[in-house]
N, C-alpha and C positions, 0 to 999 in steps of 0.2 A: 487552310485551318480557319473556320468561321470565328468572327470576332465575338469576343465576351458582350452577352447582352447589358443594356445598360446597367440593370439592377445589381448585377454582380461585378462591375468593374471596380478595379482596386482604388481606394480614396482614402485620403488622410484621415487617421482615427480622430473622431469626435472627441472632445474632453469627457463627455459621459461615458462613452464607451470605453476609455482608457481607465476611468474611475471603476467601471462596472467591471471590466479584467481584473483591475487590482484586487476587488473584493472576492472574485473567484478564485484569484491566487490564494488569498488568505483562506478561503473556505476549503480549498485542497489541502493548503497547509496544515489547517487544524484537522483535517479526516486523517491524515496520515501521522499527525504528532500523535494522535490518540491511541494509534496501534504501537508506534515504536517507542514513546516515552517510558514504557513498562518493561521493556526488554532488559535493560541492565539492573534492574530492580528485582526481577522473578526470584533470584535466590534469596534475597533478604526479606521479601514477601513471605516466602515459604517459611524461612525461619521464625519471623514473628508471629505469625498468626497460628503455626502449628506449636510453638512454645506456649502462647497464651491461652490458646483453647483445648490443645491435647489431641489426641490421635484418635480416641475413642468416641462415637458419638457425636462428632462435628463433622461440618461439610467439607473443611480443610482435611481432616482426618481420612474422609472417604475418597477424596481425590489422590491424596498421597498413596493409599493403597492401592488404588487403581493405578497410577503411574508406576508403582514399583510393580505389581503384577505385569503390566506392559514390557517392563525392563527386565522381565524373567526372574522377578522375586529375588533378586540377587541381594537386595538390603544396601545397594551403594547409594549413599545420599547425593553423589554427583550425578548418577544416572537417573534418580527420583526426579532432582530438581530440574534436569534437562526436560524430561516428560511431563513433569507439571507444568511447565512454562509453554510446552507443546499444546497441553490439552485447553489452557486457558486461550492460548491463540487461535485454536482451531475453533472453538466457541464462538469467539469474536469474529472469525472469518465465515463461519456458516451464517450467521446472523447477515453479514455483508451479502453473502450469496443471496439470502432470502429476499432482502430488503432492497438492493441496488436497482433491480429490474422494477420493482413496485414503484419506488420514488421516481425512477427515470419516466416510467409509463403513465404516472399521475403527472407528472410536469408537461408531457406532451399534451394532457387534457385540459388541465388547469392553469399552466402557465409556471414559468420558473420561479418567480418571486416569492408566491406563497409558500411553495414547497420548501424552498430555501430557507425562509424565515421560520418555520416549524421546525424543521430540523436542526438549525443552527442553536434555537432555543433549546432544544433537547440536548445538544453537545454541551452547552453551558451547565444544564441541570446535572447532566453524568458527572463532570467534574466536579463540581459543589457536592454531589452525593460522596464522591471519592474522598473528599477533603475530610468528611465526618464519618469514615468508615472504621468505626471501633470493632466492628465485628467482620469476620472475613465474608459473611453471605451479603452484607452490605457492599462489598468490593465486587463482589459478582453481580449484584444487580446494577451497580455503576458501570460495570464492562458491558452487560447485557443493553443497558440503554443506549451505550456509547457505540455498541455494535450495530444497533437499529439506524441511529439517526445518522452517524457517519458513512452510510452506504448513500449518502446523497451527492458522493462523488460524480455519479453518472448524470445528476442534474447540472452540477457545475461544468462538467465538461461539454454538455449539451448547451449551455448557455453560451459558453466560449465560442462553440460552433455557429451559434445562432448570430454572432457579432463579427465573424470574419468571412471574408469571400474564398472560394476554393482555392485561389493562388496563395491565400495567407493562412489557409486552415491550418498546416502543420506548424506554423508559428504560434498560432494560437495555442495549439495541444502543446508545444513546447513550453509555453508558460506555465500550464499545468504541469507540465514535467517538471520544471524548476522548482515549482512550490512542492511537489513530490520528493526532490532531492534534497531540497532546504530543510523539509520536515525530518527526513532522515538523518541529516546532518545534527540539527538542533535538538530533536527529541530524545534520542540515546543519550545526548550530552548533557541534556537538561534532567533527565531522570538519572543518570549517574551522579552528577556533581552536585543535585539540589538535595539528593537523600541523604548527603552528609549533614544537613541541618534537620536533626530529627526532632519533631514536636513532641514526642512522646518515646519513652524508653523502648527498646526492642525486647519483645519477648514478655511485656508486662499486659495482662488483660485489662481491658477497661470495663468498669461496671455497667457501661450502658452499650448499646449497639451503634449508636450515633455519638461518636467521641473522635477527638483527634487521633492520629496514627503517625507512626514514624515517617510516613510518606505524605503527609498533609500538606507540606510545603511546595512538593512537586505538583499535586494538586491544585493548589492555590493560584500557583503560576499559570497551569493551564486553563482554569476558569477563567481568569482575568482575561486571557487572550481570546477565548470564546465569547465571553459576554461583549467585548469590543468589538469583535467581529459580528455578533448579532446586530449592535447598535448601528454599526456601519453600515450593513447591508439593510437594516430598516429605514435608515436616513437617506442612503444614496442610491442604492440598487434600484434600477429601473427594469420593468419586465422587458424580456429579450424575445420573447414569442408572440406575436400578435395573434389576437383571437380567430383571425382569418386562416392561419397557419396550423391551428391545433386541430387535433385528431383524436378519436377516441378509440384505441387498440382495441381488439376483440380478444387477442389470446394474452396469455401471461409471459411477459418477457423475461425468459430464463434460459440458461444454456441448454435446459431440456426441450426448448422449443426451438431451438436453431434449426431442426430439420425444417421448420415451417417459414425460414427466413428465405425469401425469393433471391436475393443476391449471392450469387457463389463466392464473390469477393468477400462478404461480410463472414461467411461461413469459414472459410480459410484463415481470414484474419483472426477469428475468436479461436478456432483450434489451435493456431500459432500461439496466441497469448496464453491458453489454458496451459499446452504442454511446456511451454518457457517457464510459466510461472511456478508449476510444479517442481521444475529444477530450483528456479531461484528461491523459492520461499524455503523449502527443504535445507538448501546448501546454506542460505543466509541464516537460518536458526543453529545450525550446527557450528557456525563460524567461531562464536564466542567460546565454545568448547573446544574447537580446534587450537584456536590461539593460546588457550590455558593449557593444552596438553603439549602443543610446541615449543612455547615460549614462556610459560608461566605467567599469562597475563591475568591482572586481576581486573575488576569492573571498570575502574578508571582508565586502565590501560586499553581496554575495549573501547570505551568512549572515544578514545582519540582515533581508533581504527575506523568508527563509523564516521568521525569527522574527515578523515582522511577520504574516505570513500565518497562522502557526500560532497567534497569539493570538486571531485572529478564529474561527478554526476551532474553538478551545474554546469560545469564546461561543457560537458556532451550535451545538455539540453539547451543551456541559455546561449550557447556560441555555435558549435557544429551544426546542430538541426537548424537553429533560426538562420544560420548563415548560408549554408550549402543545400536545405532541402529542395529548393526550387531548382537548382542546378544538377542535383544528384537523383533526386526523387525519392518518395517515401519508402517504396519498395526496395530500393537499394540500400537505405539506411537499415531497414529491418535485417535485410541479409548480412549487411556488415555488423550490426550488434550480435545477432546470433552466432556469427562465426567468433567475434570476440568472447561471447559467453563460453563457447567449447574451448578456447585458448585459456581462458580465466581458470575453469575447472581442472583442467589437465595441469596447469602449473601448481595450483593448490595442492592437489593430489600428488605432485612429485615434492612438496615440501614436506621433509622428513625428520628435520632436525633445528636446532635454535643456532646455527651458526650465521656468520654475517652473510654468506652467499645464500643461505635458505630464506633469510628475511629479506633480501634482495629480490627473489624468486617470488616470495608470497606478495609483497608490495607491488611487484610488477603485475602480479595477477589481479590484484585489487583494483588496478588502473583499468585494465581490461573488464573487470566485472562491472566497474562503474560505467564504462563506456556502453558496455553490453545492454544493461537497464536503461540508461539513458537514451540510446537511440532506438530500443524496440518499443518502449512504452508510448513515447509521444507519435512516432510514425506510424505505429499500428492504429492509435486512436484516431489519428488524421485519416488514414484509409477508409476506415468504418464510418466516420463522418462523410468523407467523400463520395463513397458508396450510396449513402442515404439521402433521401429527400428530406427538406426542412420539418415536414410533420411526422418524421420517423427517427429523427436525432436522438431524442431521450430513449426511446423503446430500444433501439439498435446498440446505442451505447450501454445501456441497461444490461442488453444481453452480454455484450462485451465483457463489462465488468463483472457481472454474474459469473462468466468463467473464471475470470481472474480470483475471483473470491473463493469459488468452488476450490479451485485449484490449492488454496491456502488454507483449505478445511484440513486436509490429509497430507499435504506436501512437508509440513514440519514433523509431523507422526512419523512418516515413513524415513525422513532422513534420519531422525533420532534412533529409530530401530535398528537402522542399516549401521549407524555409529557404532551403537553399543553391542550389536550382534557379531559385526565384524572386526569389534576392537580398536577402532580408529577412524580417522578422517578420509583416508585413502579411497576406500570404496564408495564413499556417499560422493565424492567429487568425480570420481569415474562415471559412477551411475549418473550424475548430473550432465557429464559431458554427453554420454550416449544419448539420454533423453533430449538434449537440447539438438541434436543431428536431426531428431523427428520434424520439429517445426522448421528446421533449416530447409528440409525438403518440401514442406507445404508452402513455404514463402516463395519459393522459386516461381511458384504458379501464380503468385498473386498479380492481378492486373494492376498496372500504374494507370490511374484515372487522369484525365485532362483537368487541369485547374480551374478551368473556366466553366467545369460542370458542377462543382459544389455549390450546395445551397449556401446563399448567404446569410 
């Protein structure tokens, strides 16, 4: 085996690099926080704006009628609330799908720092808009802004790749994965617990479109974090992609351009990510309704479920990946993660009542569920990065993230429809297991790159 070239030999991380990786960690954390903080409050959000603005001639009323139509027009508030949340989540993910490759490609051309500063400022603006969302259409505007700017996760991931050698690439991606996991731990808990401090009465309509709402406190906490993230990035984040390594991609970096990607490994890794995310995003959305059906859980109970899940996500990405990836290899961690996902889905499908043994099976499934996501996300990101040269990191990771975002556009809606058409959670999770077996077959063919070949 040839020796690594001097420019990519591992060396102790410089303080500036550690600081930059910390800021990337915070950026990814804020991106996922924006998606997850609203999950526990979807039912209350619907209740408030529907009661305040009415069902006729309003945007919230139109969305409710469309959600009810998707649910078969049964008029079940439980069904409508689930599909309403799925619709808002799908819009957010659609924007991520469109803009993730655009931000990634722009960062390949202009550098990571300017793109991150612009998008981080937009994140703070989105949360500030939500603070003063007296009308539902302002909530939608805030979520649209947030969906556009938090698609910068492809830029943050590319910056992490810029600063790590091939051998350390998976560890850098695992740091991104820990931020992902921590946000899924903190976001739902923050949304569920902070919504108890209502700054405006539920169901009371404001006389102005811009006014405090019952969820302003949750939004204010997120705004403060986002503003601090922008300040620290502006003050401390240094450019990670030097001008001589920048490129001007000629094609649009999205999953629809996957056929034009030359690397077979990137194609297979992206398809693996797409199919697993379809299963994961759908089953995750249905999870809160399954726990309500099985155990009678309320929103604050589900907040603890997400915390439990987040703890094991952090263990998977912060310990297992970082400690064992060089010994086991990224591809094998992906295979292990996909197999864990199949086990998790089948165990949840087998949970049929609220007995002690059923809860034991369910929480065992949640451990497998967390390990599945934790092992797959960071390892697949590392593989795509290792398959890419330094001038294409942003573009290729943008294609990869675009696939995940595209999967989230319809994954939650498909799962919600299966849930309510089949009368329960069982078939949703059986379908999730079947779908996950397909990327498991793809992942077997993924090449394991030599770590000394990764771009530094």
